[in-house]
C-alpha positions as semicolon CSV with decimal commas, in nm:
position;residue;x (nm);y (nm);z (nm)
1;M;-2,868;1,880;-1,451
2;S;-2,514;1,746;-1,447
3;R;-2,436;1,382;-1,395
4;F;-2,105;1,472;-1,233
5;L;-2,034;1,519;-0,863
6;R;-1,731;1,686;-0,715
7;V;-1,530;1,462;-0,484
8;G;-1,501;1,750;-0,236
9;F;-1,783;1,615;-0,023
10;I;-1,588;1,290;0,021
11;S;-1,275;1,485;0,112
12;D;-1,475;1,673;0,374
13;R;-1,605;1,350;0,527
14;I;-1,255;1,203;0,531
15;G;-1,142;1,513;0,718
16;D;-1,419;1,443;0,969
17;I;-1,300;1,081;1,005
18;I;-0,944;1,202;1,064
19;E;-1,062;1,446;1,328
20;A;-1,287;1,193;1,504
21;S;-1,017;0,925;1,496
22;S;-0,762;1,166;1,640
23;L;-0,999;1,264;1,921
24;L;-1,082;0,902;1,995
25;L;-0,714;0,808;1,997
26;A;-0,639;1,085;2,246
27;E;-0,910;0,953;2,480
28;M;-0,810;0,586;2,463
29;D;-0,604;0,413;2,725
30;G;-0,514;0,057;2,799
31;D;-0,673;-0,144;2,518
32;E;-0,377;-0,187;2,283
33;R;-0,578;-0,370;2,016
34;A;-0,838;-0,092;2,004
35;V;-0,563;0,172;1,987
36;E;-0,401;-0,009;1,693
37;T;-0,737;-0,031;1,515
38;V;-0,802;0,343;1,554
39;Q;-0,445;0,418;1,441
40;D;-0,509;0,205;1,130
41;I;-0,834;0,393;1,057
42;L;-0,653;0,724;1,102
43;A;-0,369;0,617;0,871
44;M;-0,611;0,492;0,602
45;A;-0,812;0,815;0,614
46;K;-0,494;1,023;0,581
47;D;-0,382;0,810;0,286
48;V;-0,713;0,868;0,106
49;R;-0,701;1,243;0,184
50;D;-0,346;1,267;0,049
51;F;-0,439;1,064;-0,260
52;L;-0,730;1,297;-0,341
53;A;-0,512;1,605;-0,286
54;R;-0,253;1,504;-0,550
55;W;-0,433;1,646;-0,851
56;S;-0,440;2,008;-0,958
57;S;-0,814;1,979;-1,023
58;E;-1,074;1,819;-0,802
59;P;-1,166;1,466;-0,912
60;I;-1,526;1,404;-1,018
61;I;-1,768;1,115;-0,996
62;Y;-1,993;1,032;-1,293
63;T;-2,341;0,924;-1,185
64;G;-2,491;0,853;-1,526
65;P;-2,552;0,527;-1,708
66;G;-2,281;0,298;-1,844
67;T;-2,001;0,091;-1,704
68;T;-1,675;0,250;-1,594
69;D;-1,503;0,127;-1,911
70;E;-1,780;0,266;-2,132
71;V;-1,767;0,605;-1,963
72;I;-1,387;0,621;-1,989
73;A;-1,404;0,531;-2,359
74;M;-1,668;0,798;-2,417
75;L;-1,462;1,063;-2,236
76;D;-1,145;0,964;-2,424
77;T;-1,331;0,996;-2,755
78;L;-1,472;1,337;-2,660
79;I;-1,132;1,466;-2,548
80;T;-0,967;1,344;-2,870
81;R;-1,235;1,515;-3,082
82;A;-1,203;1,838;-2,883
83;R;-0,824;1,840;-2,930
84;Q;-0,860;1,774;-3,302
85;S;-1,115;2,055;-3,334
86;A;-0,882;2,293;-3,151
87;S;-0,591;2,214;-3,384
């Protein structure tokens, strides 16, 4: 069993937030503060969607033990060893 998750499920949920926010915004009238809040939510969701779409490969989430710094150090070490083995 892998300890890695694809970020795709988060991207899908962000798409749902964008869609729901857009629908809500289209139905709103009169309450300027509420409209601004929904516009902010919509803008934030679009920013996150665009951020996740920047990479050529889908980002992953590690669910195993260790701090973020420990996991990054371990991955850096493994990548360095793999490159040295390939050379």
